[in-house]
TIGU-338575 format. One record per residue (C-alpha): residue number from 1; x, y, z. Coordinates in nm, 2 decimals, padded with zeros to 4 digits, m for minus. Example, Ala and Ser with C-alpha at 12.3 -4.5 7.8 and 13.67 -1.06 7.14 Angstrom:
BEGIN
<r><i>1</i><east>01.23</east><north>m00.45</north><up>00.78</up></r>
<r><i>2</i><east>01.37</east><north>m00.11</north><up>00.71</up></r>
***
This chain:
BEGIN
<r><i>1</i><east>m01.89</east><north>m07.04</north><up>05.23</up></r>
<r><i>2</i><east>m01.76</east><north>m07.20</north><up>05.53</up></r>
<r><i>3</i><east>m01.55</east><north>m07.11</north><up>05.87</up></r>
<r><i>4</i><east>m01.31</east><north>m07.25</north><up>06.03</up></r>
<r><i>5</i><east>m01.38</east><north>m07.10</north><up>06.34</up></r>
<r><i>6</i><east>m01.38</east><north>m07.27</north><up>06.68</up></r>
<r><i>7</i><east>m01.70</east><north>m07.20</north><up>06.85</up></r>
<r><i>8</i><east>m01.95</east><north>m07.29</north><up>07.11</up></r>
<r><i>9</i><east>m02.21</east><north>m07.06</north><up>07.02</up></r>
<r><i>10</i><east>m02.31</east><north>m06.92</north><up>06.74</up></r>
<r><i>11</i><east>m02.12</east><north>m06.61</north><up>06.61</up></r>
<r><i>12</i><east>m02.29</east><north>m06.33</north><up>06.41</up></r>
<r><i>13</i><east>m02.07</east><north>m06.09</north><up>06.24</up></r>
<r><i>14</i><east>m02.25</east><north>m05.74</north><up>06.18</up></r>
<r><i>15</i><east>m02.20</east><north>m05.42</north><up>06.06</up></r>
<r><i>16</i><east>m02.49</east><north>m05.12</north><up>06.05</up></r>
<r><i>17</i><east>m02.53</east><north>m04.82</north><up>05.80</up></r>
<r><i>18</i><east>m02.71</east><north>m04.56</north><up>05.93</up></r>
<r><i>19</i><east>m02.86</east><north>m04.20</north><up>05.89</up></r>
<r><i>20</i><east>m02.56</east><north>m04.06</north><up>06.09</up></r>
<r><i>21</i><east>m02.30</east><north>m04.14</north><up>06.38</up></r>
<r><i>22</i><east>m02.51</east><north>m03.96</north><up>06.63</up></r>
<r><i>23</i><east>m02.57</east><north>m04.33</north><up>06.90</up></r>
<r><i>24</i><east>m02.86</east><north>m04.17</north><up>07.09</up></r>
<r><i>25</i><east>m03.05</east><north>m04.01</north><up>06.75</up></r>
<r><i>26</i><east>m02.92</east><north>m04.16</north><up>06.46</up></r>
<r><i>27</i><east>m03.10</east><north>m04.45</north><up>06.31</up></r>
<r><i>28</i><east>m03.05</east><north>m04.77</north><up>06.11</up></r>
<r><i>29</i><east>m03.09</east><north>m04.78</north><up>05.71</up></r>
<r><i>30</i><east>m02.92</east><north>m05.12</north><up>05.65</up></r>
<r><i>31</i><east>m02.78</east><north>m05.41</north><up>05.85</up></r>
<r><i>32</i><east>m02.59</east><north>m05.72</north><up>05.76</up></r>
<r><i>33</i><east>m02.58</east><north>m05.99</north><up>05.98</up></r>
<r><i>34</i><east>m02.36</east><north>m06.33</north><up>05.88</up></r>
<r><i>35</i><east>m02.39</east><north>m06.58</north><up>06.14</up></r>
<r><i>36</i><east>m02.16</east><north>m06.84</north><up>06.14</up></r>
<r><i>37</i><east>m02.25</east><north>m07.17</north><up>06.30</up></r>
<r><i>38</i><east>m02.07</east><north>m07.43</north><up>06.53</up></r>
<r><i>39</i><east>m02.07</east><north>m07.67</north><up>06.23</up></r>
<r><i>40</i><east>m01.91</east><north>m07.42</north><up>05.99</up></r>
<r><i>41</i><east>m02.22</east><north>m07.35</north><up>05.79</up></r>
<r><i>42</i><east>m02.36</east><north>m06.95</north><up>05.75</up></r>
<r><i>43</i><east>m02.69</east><north>m06.82</north><up>05.76</up></r>
<r><i>44</i><east>m02.71</east><north>m06.44</north><up>05.64</up></r>
<r><i>45</i><east>m02.98</east><north>m06.17</north><up>05.71</up></r>
<r><i>46</i><east>m02.92</east><north>m05.86</north><up>05.51</up></r>
<r><i>47</i><east>m03.18</east><north>m05.58</north><up>05.45</up></r>
<r><i>48</i><east>m03.25</east><north>m05.18</north><up>05.40</up></r>
<r><i>49</i><east>m03.48</east><north>m05.05</north><up>05.69</up></r>
<r><i>50</i><east>m03.69</east><north>m04.77</north><up>05.72</up></r>
<r><i>51</i><east>m03.58</east><north>m04.52</north><up>05.93</up></r>
<r><i>52</i><east>m03.86</east><north>m04.32</north><up>05.98</up></r>
<r><i>53</i><east>m03.66</east><north>m04.00</north><up>05.94</up></r>
<r><i>54</i><east>m03.49</east><north>m03.85</north><up>05.62</up></r>
<r><i>55</i><east>m03.13</east><north>m03.96</north><up>05.58</up></r>
<r><i>56</i><east>m02.90</east><north>m03.67</north><up>05.57</up></r>
<r><i>57</i><east>m02.70</east><north>m03.63</north><up>05.24</up></r>
<r><i>58</i><east>m02.36</east><north>m03.65</north><up>05.41</up></r>
<r><i>59</i><east>m02.48</east><north>m03.97</north><up>05.51</up></r>
<r><i>60</i><east>m02.62</east><north>m04.11</north><up>05.20</up></r>
<r><i>61</i><east>m02.28</east><north>m04.02</north><up>05.02</up></r>
<r><i>62</i><east>m02.02</east><north>m04.22</north><up>05.19</up></r>
<r><i>63</i><east>m02.30</east><north>m04.58</north><up>05.20</up></r>
<r><i>64</i><east>m02.53</east><north>m04.48</north><up>04.89</up></r>
<r><i>65</i><east>m02.84</east><north>m04.49</north><up>05.08</up></r>
<r><i>66</i><east>m03.12</east><north>m04.26</north><up>05.00</up></r>
<r><i>67</i><east>m03.47</east><north>m04.22</north><up>05.10</up></r>
<r><i>68</i><east>m03.61</east><north>m04.35</north><up>04.76</up></r>
<r><i>69</i><east>m03.42</east><north>m04.66</north><up>04.86</up></r>
<r><i>70</i><east>m03.57</east><north>m04.71</north><up>05.23</up></r>
<r><i>71</i><east>m03.93</east><north>m04.58</north><up>05.16</up></r>
<r><i>72</i><east>m04.12</east><north>m04.91</north><up>05.13</up></r>
<r><i>73</i><east>m03.84</east><north>m05.11</north><up>05.35</up></r>
<r><i>74</i><east>m03.98</east><north>m05.19</north><up>05.69</up></r>
<r><i>75</i><east>m03.92</east><north>m05.01</north><up>06.00</up></r>
<r><i>76</i><east>m03.71</east><north>m05.17</north><up>06.27</up></r>
<r><i>77</i><east>m04.01</east><north>m05.15</north><up>06.56</up></r>
<r><i>78</i><east>m04.17</east><north>m05.43</north><up>06.22</up></r>
<r><i>79</i><east>m03.92</east><north>m05.66</north><up>06.27</up></r>
<r><i>80</i><east>m03.72</east><north>m05.62</north><up>06.54</up></r>
<r><i>81</i><east>m03.87</east><north>m05.96</north><up>06.70</up></r>
<r><i>82</i><east>m03.72</east><north>m06.15</north><up>06.41</up></r>
<r><i>83</i><east>m03.42</east><north>m06.02</north><up>06.46</up></r>
<r><i>84</i><east>m03.40</east><north>m06.10</north><up>06.86</up></r>
<r><i>85</i><east>m03.45</east><north>m06.46</north><up>06.73</up></r>
<r><i>86</i><east>m03.25</east><north>m06.45</north><up>06.49</up></r>
<r><i>87</i><east>m02.99</east><north>m06.38</north><up>06.76</up></r>
<r><i>88</i><east>m03.07</east><north>m06.58</north><up>07.00</up></r>
<r><i>89</i><east>m02.81</east><north>m06.73</north><up>07.18</up></r>
<r><i>90</i><east>m02.53</east><north>m06.59</north><up>06.93</up></r>
<r><i>91</i><east>m02.24</east><north>m06.40</north><up>07.04</up></r>
<r><i>92</i><east>m02.14</east><north>m06.06</north><up>06.83</up></r>
<r><i>93</i><east>m01.85</east><north>m05.99</north><up>06.59</up></r>
<r><i>94</i><east>m01.75</east><north>m05.74</north><up>06.39</up></r>
<r><i>95</i><east>m01.50</east><north>m05.43</north><up>06.28</up></r>
<r><i>96</i><east>m01.55</east><north>m05.14</north><up>06.53</up></r>
<r><i>97</i><east>m01.85</east><north>m05.28</north><up>06.67</up></r>
<r><i>98</i><east>m01.81</east><north>m05.18</north><up>07.03</up></r>
<r><i>99</i><east>m01.78</east><north>m04.81</north><up>06.99</up></r>
<r><i>100</i><east>m02.11</east><north>m04.80</north><up>06.76</up></r>
<r><i>101</i><east>m02.27</east><north>m05.08</north><up>06.63</up></r>
<r><i>102</i><east>m02.39</east><north>m05.24</north><up>06.97</up></r>
<r><i>103</i><east>m02.45</east><north>m04.91</north><up>07.10</up></r>
<r><i>104</i><east>m02.68</east><north>m04.82</north><up>06.81</up></r>
<r><i>105</i><east>m02.84</east><north>m05.19</north><up>06.78</up></r>
<r><i>106</i><east>m02.91</east><north>m05.18</north><up>07.16</up></r>
<r><i>107</i><east>m03.05</east><north>m04.80</north><up>07.15</up></r>
<r><i>108</i><east>m03.32</east><north>m04.94</north><up>06.86</up></r>
<r><i>109</i><east>m03.39</east><north>m05.20</north><up>07.07</up></r>
<r><i>110</i><east>m03.49</east><north>m04.98</north><up>07.37</up></r>
<r><i>111</i><east>m03.64</east><north>m04.74</north><up>07.12</up></r>
<r><i>112</i><east>m03.91</east><north>m05.00</north><up>07.03</up></r>
<r><i>113</i><east>m03.99</east><north>m05.14</north><up>07.36</up></r>
<r><i>114</i><east>m03.82</east><north>m05.53</north><up>07.29</up></r>
<r><i>115</i><east>m03.59</east><north>m05.66</north><up>07.48</up></r>
<r><i>116</i><east>m03.23</east><north>m05.71</north><up>07.36</up></r>
<r><i>117</i><east>m02.90</east><north>m05.78</north><up>07.57</up></r>
<r><i>118</i><east>m02.58</east><north>m05.83</north><up>07.54</up></r>
<r><i>119</i><east>m02.49</east><north>m05.87</north><up>07.91</up></r>
<r><i>120</i><east>m02.45</east><north>m06.25</north><up>07.86</up></r>
<r><i>121</i><east>m02.30</east><north>m06.26</north><up>07.51</up></r>
<r><i>122</i><east>m01.94</east><north>m06.25</north><up>07.40</up></r>
<r><i>123</i><east>m01.81</east><north>m05.98</north><up>07.19</up></r>
<r><i>124</i><east>m01.52</east><north>m05.94</north><up>06.94</up></r>
<r><i>125</i><east>m01.39</east><north>m05.69</north><up>06.80</up></r>
<r><i>126</i><east>m01.15</east><north>m05.73</north><up>06.46</up></r>
<r><i>127</i><east>m01.04</east><north>m05.40</north><up>06.49</up></r>
<r><i>128</i><east>m00.89</east><north>m05.39</north><up>06.89</up></r>
<r><i>129</i><east>m00.73</east><north>m05.75</north><up>06.78</up></r>
<r><i>130</i><east>m00.59</east><north>m05.52</north><up>06.43</up></r>
<r><i>131</i><east>m00.45</east><north>m05.23</north><up>06.68</up></r>
<r><i>132</i><east>m00.29</east><north>m05.47</north><up>06.93</up></r>
<r><i>133</i><east>m00.13</east><north>m05.70</north><up>06.67</up></r>
<r><i>134</i><east>m00.03</east><north>m05.41</north><up>06.41</up></r>
<r><i>135</i><east>00.01</east><north>m05.15</north><up>06.63</up></r>
<r><i>136</i><east>00.11</east><north>m04.79</north><up>06.48</up></r>
<r><i>137</i><east>00.42</east><north>m04.68</north><up>06.64</up></r>
<r><i>138</i><east>00.73</east><north>m04.58</north><up>06.47</up></r>
<r><i>139</i><east>00.92</east><north>m04.91</north><up>06.56</up></r>
<r><i>140</i><east>00.64</east><north>m05.08</north><up>06.37</up></r>
<r><i>141</i><east>00.65</east><north>m04.88</north><up>06.10</up></r>
<r><i>142</i><east>01.03</east><north>m04.95</north><up>06.05</up></r>
<r><i>143</i><east>00.99</east><north>m05.34</north><up>06.12</up></r>
<r><i>144</i><east>00.70</east><north>m05.34</north><up>05.83</up></r>
<r><i>145</i><east>00.83</east><north>m05.11</north><up>05.60</up></r>
<r><i>146</i><east>01.23</east><north>m05.15</north><up>05.63</up></r>
<r><i>147</i><east>01.23</east><north>m05.51</north><up>05.76</up></r>
<r><i>148</i><east>01.45</east><north>m05.36</north><up>06.04</up></r>
<r><i>149</i><east>01.45</east><north>m05.34</north><up>06.41</up></r>
<r><i>150</i><east>01.45</east><north>m05.02</north><up>06.58</up></r>
<r><i>151</i><east>01.75</east><north>m05.03</north><up>06.81</up></r>
<r><i>152</i><east>01.76</east><north>m04.73</north><up>07.06</up></r>
<r><i>153</i><east>01.39</east><north>m04.61</north><up>07.02</up></r>
<r><i>154</i><east>01.25</east><north>m04.36</north><up>07.16</up></r>
<r><i>155</i><east>01.65</east><north>m04.13</north><up>07.14</up></r>
<r><i>156</i><east>01.62</east><north>m03.83</north><up>06.91</up></r>
<r><i>157</i><east>01.90</east><north>m03.95</north><up>06.66</up></r>
<r><i>158</i><east>01.73</east><north>m04.32</north><up>06.62</up></r>
<r><i>159</i><east>01.39</east><north>m04.23</north><up>06.59</up></r>
<r><i>160</i><east>01.45</east><north>m03.94</north><up>06.30</up></r>
<r><i>161</i><east>01.66</east><north>m04.18</north><up>06.12</up></r>
<r><i>162</i><east>01.42</east><north>m04.44</north><up>06.15</up></r>
<r><i>163</i><east>01.12</east><north>m04.23</north><up>06.00</up></r>
<r><i>164</i><east>01.37</east><north>m04.06</north><up>05.71</up></r>
<r><i>165</i><east>01.40</east><north>m04.42</north><up>05.63</up></r>
<r><i>166</i><east>01.03</east><north>m04.49</north><up>05.65</up></r>
<r><i>167</i><east>00.92</east><north>m04.21</north><up>05.45</up></r>
<r><i>168</i><east>01.15</east><north>m04.32</north><up>05.15</up></r>
<r><i>169</i><east>01.03</east><north>m04.67</north><up>05.16</up></r>
<r><i>170</i><east>00.67</east><north>m04.56</north><up>05.18</up></r>
<r><i>171</i><east>00.72</east><north>m04.42</north><up>04.85</up></r>
<r><i>172</i><east>00.85</east><north>m04.65</north><up>04.67</up></r>
<r><i>173</i><east>00.59</east><north>m04.90</north><up>04.82</up></r>
<r><i>174</i><east>00.29</east><north>m04.66</north><up>04.68</up></r>
<r><i>175</i><east>00.39</east><north>m04.46</north><up>04.44</up></r>
<r><i>176</i><east>00.17</east><north>m04.54</north><up>04.12</up></r>
<r><i>177</i><east>m00.04</east><north>m04.75</north><up>04.40</up></r>
<r><i>178</i><east>m00.43</east><north>m04.67</north><up>04.30</up></r>
<r><i>179</i><east>m00.68</east><north>m04.68</north><up>04.57</up></r>
<r><i>180</i><east>m01.05</east><north>m04.55</north><up>04.57</up></r>
<r><i>181</i><east>m01.25</east><north>m04.26</north><up>04.70</up></r>
<r><i>182</i><east>m01.58</east><north>m04.23</north><up>04.86</up></r>
<r><i>183</i><east>m01.74</east><north>m04.21</north><up>04.55</up></r>
<r><i>184</i><east>m01.55</east><north>m04.49</north><up>04.38</up></r>
<r><i>185</i><east>m01.33</east><north>m04.28</north><up>04.18</up></r>
<r><i>186</i><east>m00.95</east><north>m04.41</north><up>04.11</up></r>
<r><i>187</i><east>m00.64</east><north>m04.19</north><up>04.21</up></r>
<r><i>188</i><east>m00.30</east><north>m04.22</north><up>04.32</up></r>
<r><i>189</i><east>m00.22</east><north>m04.06</north><up>04.65</up></r>
<r><i>190</i><east>00.15</east><north>m04.12</north><up>04.67</up></r>
<r><i>191</i><east>00.40</east><north>m03.90</north><up>04.47</up></r>
<r><i>192</i><east>00.75</east><north>m03.89</north><up>04.54</up></r>
<r><i>193</i><east>00.73</east><north>m03.47</north><up>04.59</up></r>
<r><i>194</i><east>00.68</east><north>m03.28</north><up>04.92</up></r>
<r><i>195</i><east>00.40</east><north>m03.09</north><up>04.82</up></r>
<r><i>196</i><east>00.15</east><north>m03.37</north><up>04.71</up></r>
<r><i>197</i><east>00.30</east><north>m03.58</north><up>05.02</up></r>
<r><i>198</i><east>00.20</east><north>m03.20</north><up>05.24</up></r>
<r><i>199</i><east>m00.12</east><north>m03.21</north><up>05.04</up></r>
<r><i>200</i><east>m00.18</east><north>m03.57</north><up>05.16</up></r>
<r><i>201</i><east>m00.13</east><north>m03.61</north><up>05.50</up></r>
<r><i>202</i><east>m00.24</east><north>m03.23</north><up>05.61</up></r>
<r><i>203</i><east>m00.59</east><north>m03.12</north><up>05.69</up></r>
<r><i>204</i><east>m00.64</east><north>m02.75</north><up>05.68</up></r>
<r><i>205</i><east>m00.59</east><north>m02.64</north><up>06.04</up></r>
<r><i>206</i><east>m00.66</east><north>m02.31</north><up>06.23</up></r>
<r><i>207</i><east>m00.51</east><north>m02.33</north><up>06.54</up></r>
<r><i>208</i><east>m00.32</east><north>m02.67</north><up>06.65</up></r>
<r><i>209</i><east>m00.51</east><north>m02.72</north><up>06.98</up></r>
<r><i>210</i><east>m00.77</east><north>m02.80</north><up>06.78</up></r>
<r><i>211</i><east>m01.01</east><north>m02.53</north><up>06.98</up></r>
<r><i>212</i><east>m01.06</east><north>m02.40</north><up>06.61</up></r>
<r><i>213</i><east>m01.13</east><north>m02.57</north><up>06.30</up></r>
<r><i>214</i><east>m01.28</east><north>m02.55</north><up>05.94</up></r>
<r><i>215</i><east>m01.62</east><north>m02.61</north><up>05.86</up></r>
<r><i>216</i><east>m01.75</east><north>m02.74</north><up>05.55</up></r>
<r><i>217</i><east>m01.78</east><north>m02.37</north><up>05.40</up></r>
<r><i>218</i><east>m01.41</east><north>m02.32</north><up>05.47</up></r>
<r><i>219</i><east>m01.53</east><north>m02.08</north><up>05.78</up></r>
<r><i>220</i><east>m01.36</east><north>m02.10</north><up>06.14</up></r>
<r><i>221</i><east>m01.57</east><north>m02.27</north><up>06.38</up></r>
<r><i>222</i><east>m01.53</east><north>m02.27</north><up>06.72</up></r>
<r><i>223</i><east>m01.48</east><north>m02.68</north><up>06.84</up></r>
<r><i>224</i><east>m01.58</east><north>m02.70</north><up>07.20</up></r>
<r><i>225</i><east>m01.79</east><north>m02.53</north><up>07.43</up></r>
<r><i>226</i><east>m02.16</east><north>m02.36</north><up>07.35</up></r>
<r><i>227</i><east>m02.06</east><north>m02.21</north><up>07.05</up></r>
<r><i>228</i><east>m01.93</east><north>m02.53</north><up>06.90</up></r>
<r><i>229</i><east>m02.01</east><north>m02.52</north><up>06.54</up></r>
<r><i>230</i><east>m02.06</east><north>m02.18</north><up>06.54</up></r>
<r><i>231</i><east>m01.81</east><north>m01.91</north><up>06.29</up></r>
<r><i>232</i><east>m01.58</east><north>m01.75</north><up>06.47</up></r>
<r><i>233</i><east>m01.67</east><north>m01.41</north><up>06.32</up></r>
<r><i>234</i><east>m02.03</east><north>m01.45</north><up>06.43</up></r>
<r><i>235</i><east>m01.96</east><north>m01.56</north><up>06.82</up></r>
<r><i>236</i><east>m01.72</east><north>m01.24</north><up>06.80</up></r>
<r><i>237</i><east>m01.96</east><north>m00.98</north><up>06.68</up></r>
<r><i>238</i><east>m02.26</east><north>m01.10</north><up>06.92</up></r>
<r><i>239</i><east>m02.06</east><north>m01.21</north><up>07.24</up></r>
<r><i>240</i><east>m01.81</east><north>m00.95</north><up>07.31</up></r>
<r><i>241</i><east>m01.70</east><north>m01.09</north><up>07.59</up></r>
<r><i>242</i><east>m01.60</east><north>m01.40</north><up>07.47</up></r>
<r><i>243</i><east>m01.28</east><north>m01.28</north><up>07.31</up></r>
<r><i>244</i><east>m01.16</east><north>m01.15</north><up>07.61</up></r>
<r><i>245</i><east>m01.24</east><north>m01.48</north><up>07.86</up></r>
<r><i>246</i><east>m01.03</east><north>m01.69</north><up>07.58</up></r>
<r><i>247</i><east>m00.78</east><north>m01.45</north><up>07.61</up></r>
<r><i>248</i><east>m00.74</east><north>m01.46</north><up>07.99</up></r>
<r><i>249</i><east>m00.80</east><north>m01.81</north><up>08.02</up></r>
<r><i>250</i><east>m00.61</east><north>m02.18</north><up>07.99</up></r>
<r><i>251</i><east>m00.58</east><north>m02.17</north><up>07.60</up></r>
<r><i>252</i><east>m00.27</east><north>m02.22</north><up>07.42</up></r>
<r><i>253</i><east>m00.09</east><north>m01.88</north><up>07.30</up></r>
<r><i>254</i><east>m00.13</east><north>m02.07</north><up>06.97</up></r>
<r><i>255</i><east>m00.51</east><north>m02.07</north><up>07.01</up></r>
<r><i>256</i><east>m00.49</east><north>m01.72</north><up>07.13</up></r>
<r><i>257</i><east>m00.28</east><north>m01.61</north><up>06.89</up></r>
<r><i>258</i><east>m00.48</east><north>m01.75</north><up>06.56</up></r>
<r><i>259</i><east>m00.85</east><north>m01.61</north><up>06.76</up></r>
<r><i>260</i><east>m00.69</east><north>m01.25</north><up>06.72</up></r>
<r><i>261</i><east>m00.59</east><north>m01.30</north><up>06.35</up></r>
<r><i>262</i><east>m00.96</east><north>m01.35</north><up>06.28</up></r>
<r><i>263</i><east>m01.05</east><north>m01.06</north><up>06.51</up></r>
<r><i>264</i><east>m00.84</east><north>m00.81</north><up>06.35</up></r>
<r><i>265</i><east>m00.91</east><north>m00.96</north><up>05.98</up></r>
<r><i>266</i><east>m01.32</east><north>m00.88</north><up>06.13</up></r>
<r><i>267</i><east>m01.23</east><north>m00.50</north><up>06.24</up></r>
<r><i>268</i><east>m01.04</east><north>m00.49</north><up>05.89</up></r>
<r><i>269</i><east>m01.34</east><north>m00.60</north><up>05.68</up></r>
<r><i>270</i><east>m01.54</east><north>m00.35</north><up>05.83</up></r>
***
């Protein structure tokens, strides 16, 4: 495998699989570091890591790595110095690394007391280039799907007509196209059917402001503040003043309406 990148320093592309998405608490369970050398050659370091904590099942279902896969793997601490040597003098690259992979990596090094800094390294994030060059705007979608330039963009009529044309083109473009879900099962997501399109693009919402959301059990839970993640019914039953505080507070009317509906539903259950 060769590359054609114009490099002064080696550029290491990397991706981390972890126990979760909390940068401060979660740990690495697998890494892949691919070093692109200035001479066009490639070096790899790919291995499983024992995170020294249980891997939550939700994370295992995403990346396919379970506790038994890492129980005999080296810990980060035991090989951290070797990784520092592999990364010595290298710049770093990846997809969405600035917001997640780099912070997680730095946190792991700090946790085991091994000196590692990104201050003198260049960071290249392919996701940022993708979003910059392929903007997710109606004008860009109109050009991509309809191969037309959107005249009078941001006027209500032009935008609405363009959206109709884009959706029509999307259906023709994607209808019958199979993709795979997280478990690797193939399915066809796009159909020329409004009910199915609605199911495809709409997450279940409680209130439009997102102050309340559904949890994995289908319960409405608060999505902010000291009761974040707690079922709304549970909070209203135990903290009687919380409902009044929200109703008097600077919350959207839709949020207050939904909160009242939940409160009344709870009352009617009794």
